[in-house]
C-alpha positions in Angstrom: -4.9 69.6 21.3 -6.2 67.6 24.3 -7.2 64.0 23.7 -11.0 63.4 23.3 -13.0 62.2 26.2 -14.2 58.6 25.9 -17.8 58.7 26.9 -18.7 55.1 26.1 -18.6 52.2 23.6 -21.3 50.4 21.6 -21.9 46.7 21.9 -19.8 46.3 18.8 -16.9 48.2 20.4 -17.2 51.5 18.5 -16.1 54.5 20.6 -18.2 57.5 21.4 -16.0 60.5 22.2 -16.5 64.1 23.2 -14.1 66.6 21.7 -12.7 69.1 24.3 -12.8 71.9 21.8 -16.6 71.5 21.4 -17.3 70.9 25.1 -18.3 74.6 25.5 -21.3 73.8 23.3 -23.1 72.6 26.4 -25.0 69.4 27.0 -27.8 67.4 28.6 -27.7 64.4 30.8 -31.2 63.0 31.4 -32.8 59.9 32.7 -35.0 58.4 35.4 -33.8 57.9 38.9 -31.3 55.0 39.3 -30.4 54.8 35.6 -26.8 56.0 35.9 -26.8 59.8 35.5 -24.5 60.2 38.5 -22.0 57.7 37.1 -22.0 59.5 33.7 -21.5 62.9 35.5 -18.6 61.5 37.6 -16.9 59.9 34.6 -17.1 63.1 32.6 -15.8 65.2 35.5 -12.8 62.9 35.8 -11.9 63.0 32.2 -12.2 66.8 32.1 -10.0 67.0 35.1 -7.4 64.7 33.5 -7.2 67.2 30.6 -6.6 70.2 32.8 -10.2 71.5 32.8 -11.7 72.6 36.2 -15.2 71.4 36.9 -18.0 72.6 39.1 -20.8 70.3 40.2 -23.5 70.2 42.9 -23.7 67.0 44.9 -27.4 66.7 45.6 -27.2 63.1 47.0 -23.9 63.2 48.8 -22.1 60.6 46.7 -19.9 62.6 44.3 -17.3 63.4 47.0 -15.9 59.9 46.2 -14.0 61.6 43.4 -11.4 62.5 46.0 -10.6 58.8 46.6 -9.2 56.2 44.2 -11.7 53.5 43.3 -11.3 49.8 43.6 -13.1 46.7 44.8 -16.4 47.6 43.1 -17.6 44.5 41.1 -19.9 46.5 38.8 -17.1 48.8 37.8 -14.8 45.8 37.3 -17.4 44.1 35.1 -17.8 47.3 33.0 -14.1 47.6 32.5 -13.9 44.0 31.2 -17.0 44.5 29.0 -15.5 47.6 27.3 -11.9 46.2 27.2 -10.5 49.3 28.9 -6.9 48.3 29.2 -5.6 51.6 30.5 -8.4 52.0 33.1 -6.6 52.4 36.4 -8.0 53.6 39.8 -7.3 57.3 40.6 -8.2 60.0 43.0 -8.8 63.6 41.8 -8.0 67.1 43.1 -11.3 67.8 44.8 -12.3 70.9 46.7 -15.5 70.6 48.8 -17.8 73.6 49.2 -20.9 74.1 51.4 -23.1 77.2 51.8 -23.5 76.3 55.4 -19.8 75.7 56.0 -20.4 72.2 57.5 -19.4 69.8 54.8 -17.0 72.0 52.9 -15.5 75.4 52.7 -18.1 78.2 53.1 -19.5 79.9 50.0 -20.5 83.5 50.5 -21.5 86.5 48.4 -22.6 89.9 49.5 -26.1 91.1 49.2 -24.9 93.8 46.9 -23.3 91.3 44.5 -26.4 89.1 44.4 -28.4 92.2 43.4 -32.1 92.9 43.8 -33.4 90.8 40.9 -31.9 87.4 41.9 -32.6 88.3 45.6 -36.2 88.9 44.7 -36.4 85.4 43.2 -34.7 84.0 46.2 -37.2 85.6 48.5 -40.2 84.8 46.2 -41.1 88.5 45.9 -43.9 89.7 43.7 -43.3 92.5 41.2 -44.1 95.3 43.6 -41.8 93.9 46.3 -39.1 93.5 43.7 -39.5 97.2 42.8 -39.1 98.1 46.5 -35.9 96.0 46.7 -34.5 97.7 43.7 -35.3 101.1 45.2 -33.6 100.2 48.5 -30.5 99.1 46.6 -30.4 102.4 44.7 -30.8 104.4 47.9 -27.9 102.4 49.5 -25.7 103.1 46.4 -26.5 106.8 46.5 -25.8 107.1 50.2 -22.7 105.0 50.3 -24.2 102.2 52.4 -22.5 98.9 51.8 -25.0 96.0 51.7 -22.9 93.0 52.7 -25.1 90.7 54.8 -28.8 90.3 55.7 -28.6 92.6 58.7 -27.4 95.4 56.3 -30.4 94.8 54.1 -32.7 94.8 57.1 -31.3 98.1 58.3 -31.6 99.6 54.8 -35.2 98.5 54.5 -36.1 100.0 57.8 -34.2 103.2 56.9 -36.1 103.6 53.6 -39.4 102.8 55.2 -39.0 105.2 58.1 -37.9 108.0 55.7 -40.3 107.2 52.9 -41.6 110.7 52.4 -38.2 112.2 51.6 -37.5 109.5 48.9 -40.8 109.8 47.0 -39.8 112.6 44.6 -36.5 111.0 43.7 -37.2 107.3 43.8 -40.9 106.8 44.0 -43.3 105.6 46.6 -42.4 103.0 49.1 -45.1 100.5 50.3 -44.8 99.7 54.0 -46.7 96.5 53.3 -44.1 95.4 50.7 -41.3 96.3 53.2 -43.0 94.2 55.8 -43.4 91.2 53.4 -39.8 91.4 52.4 -38.7 91.5 56.1 -40.8 88.4 56.8 -39.2 86.6 53.8 -35.8 87.5 55.1 -36.8 86.0 58.5 -37.8 82.8 56.9 -34.5 82.7 54.9 -32.5 83.2 58.1 -34.4 80.4 59.8 -33.4 78.1 57.0 -29.7 79.1 57.4 -29.7 81.3 54.3 -28.1 84.2 56.2 -24.8 82.2 56.1 -24.6 82.7 52.3 -24.4 86.4 52.6 -21.3 88.2 54.0 -17.6 88.3 53.7 -15.1 87.0 52.7 -17.0 86.6 49.5 -16.2 83.8 47.1 -13.5 84.5 44.6 -14.5 82.5 41.5 -10.9 82.3 40.4 -10.6 79.7 43.2 -12.7 77.4 41.0 -10.3 77.7 38.1 -7.3 76.0 39.5 -5.2 73.0 38.5 -3.0 70.8 40.7 0.8 70.3 40.4 0.2 67.5 37.9 -1.9 69.8 35.6 -5.2 68.2 36.4 -8.3 70.5 36.7 -9.7 71.1 40.1 -13.1 69.4 40.8 -15.3 71.7 42.8 -18.1 69.9 44.6 -20.9 71.8 46.3 -22.5 69.8 49.1 -26.2 70.4 48.2 -28.2 67.9 50.3 -29.3 70.5 52.8 -29.4 73.3 50.3 -31.9 71.3 48.2 -34.4 71.7 50.9 -34.7 75.3 49.7 -35.0 74.9 45.9 -35.2 78.6 45.2 -32.0 79.2 47.1 -30.3 76.4 45.2 -31.3 77.7 41.8 -30.6 81.4 42.6 -27.1 80.6 43.9 -26.2 78.6 40.8 -27.6 81.3 38.6 -25.5 83.9 40.5 -22.4 81.8 39.9 -23.1 81.6 36.1 -23.6 85.3 35.9 -20.4 86.0 37.9 -18.5 83.7 35.6 -19.7 85.5 32.6 -18.9 88.9 34.1 -15.4 88.0 35.2 -14.1 85.8 32.3 -12.7 87.4 29.1 -13.9 86.4 25.6 -11.9 83.5 24.3 -13.9 82.3 21.3 -13.5 78.6 20.7 -10.5 77.4 22.7 -8.9 73.9 22.5 -10.6 73.0 25.8 -13.0 74.8 28.1 -11.9 77.0 31.0 -14.5 75.4 33.2 -17.3 72.9 32.8 -20.4 73.6 35.0 -22.8 70.8 35.8 -26.2 72.0 36.8 -27.8 69.1 38.6 -31.6 68.9 39.3 -32.0 71.4 36.5 -35.8 71.3 36.7 -35.5 73.5 39.9 -34.1 76.3 37.8 -37.1 76.4 35.4 -39.9 75.7 37.9 -42.4 78.7 38.0 -39.9 80.7 36.0 -41.1 84.0 34.6 -40.8 84.3 30.8 -38.5 87.4 31.1 -36.1 85.5 33.4 -36.2 82.5 31.1 -35.2 84.8 28.2 -32.2 86.0 30.2 -31.1 82.4 31.1 -31.2 81.5 27.4 -29.0 84.5 26.7 -26.5 83.4 29.4 -26.4 79.9 28.0 -25.8 81.2 24.5 -23.2 83.8 25.4 -21.2 82.1 28.1 -19.9 79.7 25.5 -17.7 82.5 24.2 -16.1 82.8 27.7 -14.9 79.1 27.4 -17.5 77.8 29.9 -19.5 74.6 29.1 -22.8 74.0 30.9 -24.3 70.6 31.2 -27.9 70.4 32.5 -28.7 67.2 34.5 -32.3 66.3 34.9 -34.7 63.4 35.1 -36.8 64.5 32.1 -35.9 66.4 29.0 -39.2 68.1 29.2 -37.8 70.0 32.3 -35.7 72.1 29.9 -37.4 74.8 27.9 -37.2 74.1 24.1 -35.3 77.3 23.3 -32.5 76.2 25.8 -32.7 72.5 24.9 -31.9 73.5 21.3 -28.6 74.9 22.4 -27.4 71.7 24.1 -25.1 70.0 21.5 -24.2 66.9 23.5 -27.0 64.6 24.6 -26.8 61.6 27.0 -30.2 60.0 27.5 -30.5 57.3 30.1 -33.6 55.2 30.4 -37.0 56.7 30.8 -40.1 54.9 32.0 -43.3 55.3 30.1 -45.9 54.7 32.8 -48.0 57.8 32.4 -49.1 60.0 29.5 -46.5 62.6 30.5 -43.8 59.9 30.6 -44.8 58.8 27.1 -44.6 62.4 25.9 -41.1 62.7 27.4 -40.0 59.6 25.6 -41.3 61.0 22.3 -39.6 64.3 22.9 -36.3 62.7 23.8 -36.4 60.5 20.7 -37.2 63.4 18.4 -34.3 65.5 19.7 -31.7 63.0 18.4 -30.3 62.8 14.9 -31.9 59.7 13.6 -30.1 56.4 13.2 -31.8 54.1 10.8 -30.6 51.0 12.7 -32.2 52.2 16.0 -35.8 52.6 17.0 -34.9 55.4 19.4 -38.3 55.7 21.2 -38.4 52.0 21.9 -34.8 51.7 23.0 -35.1 54.6 25.5 -37.5 52.5 27.6 -35.2 49.4 27.4 -31.9 50.8 28.4 -30.1 49.1 31.4 -28.3 50.9 34.2 -25.2 52.6 32.8 -26.5 52.4 29.2 -27.5 55.5 27.3 -28.5 56.9 23.9 -25.8 59.4 23.0 -25.3 62.0 20.3 -22.3 64.3 20.4 -20.9 67.0 18.2 -18.4 65.9 15.5 -15.4 67.9 14.2 -17.7 70.1 12.1 -19.9 70.9 15.1 -22.7 68.7 13.7 -24.6 66.2 15.9 -23.7 62.5 15.3 -26.4 60.0 14.7 -27.7 58.6 18.0 -26.0 55.4 19.3 -26.7 53.0 22.1 -23.6 52.9 24.3 -22.3 51.6 27.5 -21.0 54.5 29.6 -17.3 54.3 30.7 -17.1 53.7 34.5 -15.3 56.1 36.9 -11.7 55.7 38.1 -12.5 57.1 41.5 -14.7 55.8 44.3 -18.3 55.3 43.5 -20.1 56.6 46.6 -19.6 59.1 49.4 -16.6 59.7 51.6 -16.7 59.0 55.3 -16.9 62.0 57.6 -13.2 61.6 58.5 -12.2 61.4 54.8 -14.2 64.4 54.1 -12.6 66.4 56.9 -9.1 65.4 55.6 -10.1 66.5 52.1 -11.3 69.9 53.4 -8.2 70.5 55.5 -5.7 69.6 52.8 -7.3 71.8 50.0 -5.5 74.8 48.6 -8.2 77.2 49.9 -8.3 75.9 53.5 -8.3 78.8 55.9 -9.4 81.4 53.2 -13.1 81.4 53.9 -13.6 79.7 57.2 -13.6 82.9 59.4 -16.4 85.3 58.6 -15.6 89.0 58.5 -17.9 91.9 59.6 -16.6 95.2 58.5 -18.4 98.5 58.8 -21.4 98.6 56.4 -25.0 99.7 56.2 -26.0 98.3 59.6 -23.2 100.0 61.5 -23.5 103.3 59.6 -27.2 103.6 60.1 -27.0 102.6 63.7 -24.4 105.4 64.3 -26.5 108.1 62.7 -28.1 110.6 65.0 -30.9 113.0 64.1 -29.7 116.4 62.9 -31.1 119.4 64.9 -33.1 121.9 62.8 -31.0 124.8 61.4 -30.6 127.6 64.0 -31.7 125.6 67.0 -29.9 126.0 70.3 -28.6 122.5 70.3 -27.3 122.5 66.8 -23.8 123.6 65.8 -23.8 127.2 64.6 -22.7 127.7 61.0 -19.2 129.1 60.9 -20.0 131.9 58.5 -23.8 132.0 59.0 -26.5 131.8 56.4 -25.9 130.5 52.9 -22.1 130.3 53.3 -22.4 128.3 56.5 -24.7 125.8 54.8 -22.3 125.5 51.9 -19.4 124.9 54.3 -21.3 122.1 56.1 -22.2 120.6 52.7 -18.6 120.5 51.6 -16.7 119.8 54.8 -19.3 118.2 57.0 -20.8 119.0 60.4 -21.2 117.7 63.9 -24.7 116.7 65.1 -26.3 117.6 68.4 -25.0 114.4 70.0 -21.5 114.5 68.6 -22.3 112.4 65.5 -20.0 113.3 62.6 -21.8 113.9 59.3 -19.3 113.5 56.5 -19.2 116.3 53.9 -19.0 116.0 50.1 -15.2 116.3 50.2 -14.8 113.5 52.7 -17.2 111.3 50.8 -15.2 111.8 47.6 -12.0 110.9 49.4 -13.6 107.8 50.9 -14.9 106.8 47.5 -11.5 107.0 45.9 -10.0 104.7 48.6 -12.7 102.0 48.2 -13.5 101.9 44.5 -14.4 98.3 44.3 -16.6 98.3 47.3 -18.1 101.6 46.4 -21.2 102.6 44.4 -19.3 102.3 41.1 -18.0 98.8 41.8 -21.4 97.6 42.9 -23.2 99.2 39.9 -20.7 97.5 37.5 -21.3 94.1 39.0 -25.1 94.5 39.3 -25.2 96.0 35.9 -24.1 92.7 34.5 -26.5 90.7 36.7 -29.3 93.1 35.8 -28.6 92.8 32.1 -29.1 89.0 32.3 -31.7 88.6 35.0 -33.6 91.7 34.0 -36.6 93.3 35.5 -38.1 96.7 36.0 -36.0 99.2 37.9 -38.0 101.6 40.0 
């Protein structure tokens, strides 16, 4: 069984440890700006990596990339090492892979429009309920007609196609509001102007690339450059939600392993729950509860414990509470809430201590061997072994070019999909017109032949028959309707909504 993680020590020298076998019971790291949350996150990431556990974390301030470089020369770190008598604390670099949605500060991260699904996409585009229904309809039409939705131009083409042919879809799918289509198109334009179009396309991210170890058996530390992405909070939260859902869909049940398969740090967690519909909150609670059985631990990082809904907060077994400032009534309420969530320690006035903690100090409660929370303790957090602070642009470039996935995602692909298929379609001449192709056997048999074997339109366009479609479907099972329905079925089950 892997060694416990040393989270910190009390002033008397007592150790506070996190058991790897219970790390998939999730956690919370909270505290005001500048109180040491980033250092706690960095120290935990290092220790998980040292035990062979891969980590994913978003770098919202740009200073976590220092994990790729050995520390040294930081007087505050040296002082903390002396204070805690950490005799085996040596500087070390860790196997970091840098990612970036925009492909500038790390390897590009992409997914297809189809894999994102209409429900998360609706949240990303800030759609209302009617617009979400139209998106769901468009996805269903695309599935039924074999139109791959890979990037935003595919989605635009599918929206235009459904809008232009709305009367023929009413009986099977329901009415299509042209006003809703227009609103969705405008939201797509705004997303493209913010660079969001770079997130959709191929090659799509293979989440197995997150779950790697290096030759020394250390877990890979995946760092998402999020400084620019944070300018679009909905894009940030939707992308991380998509990752959690994909992890749940792909990973098998493992129960309670000796250590997690992955630890996922969700920084700036308040963005996830801002203006969140109750139905979506219910599904996020379900994800947090169930993903534990897949061996994934989720740590929410936020300034204020009030940012986390109570039902989700109750599932977070490990608590690291840095200092809070009680300047306003809301701040005072946050202090009271934070104090009440800990298992009481008769030797500590928790509510008072929270406001007195220094930088790098925290009130901590973790799960013991029985899975029960320990009494809250005031501890000094163990400092990182890697560099505290960002990499230089040159160091970042070296880290990117030396990673195991370099060259895998850098070049975008654009295979035939909805945009190309719809652009190639030509109007079919009415049956029996001079310009149309005459039925081979005439009448009903001719129509049946065209249905089965296909036909040629008046401008030479080939219209694939049922036999051809079935053959194509057999060749591209994963990219076909069945594959997309399976993936979106999982996403839909978690991030539910009304299908129309």
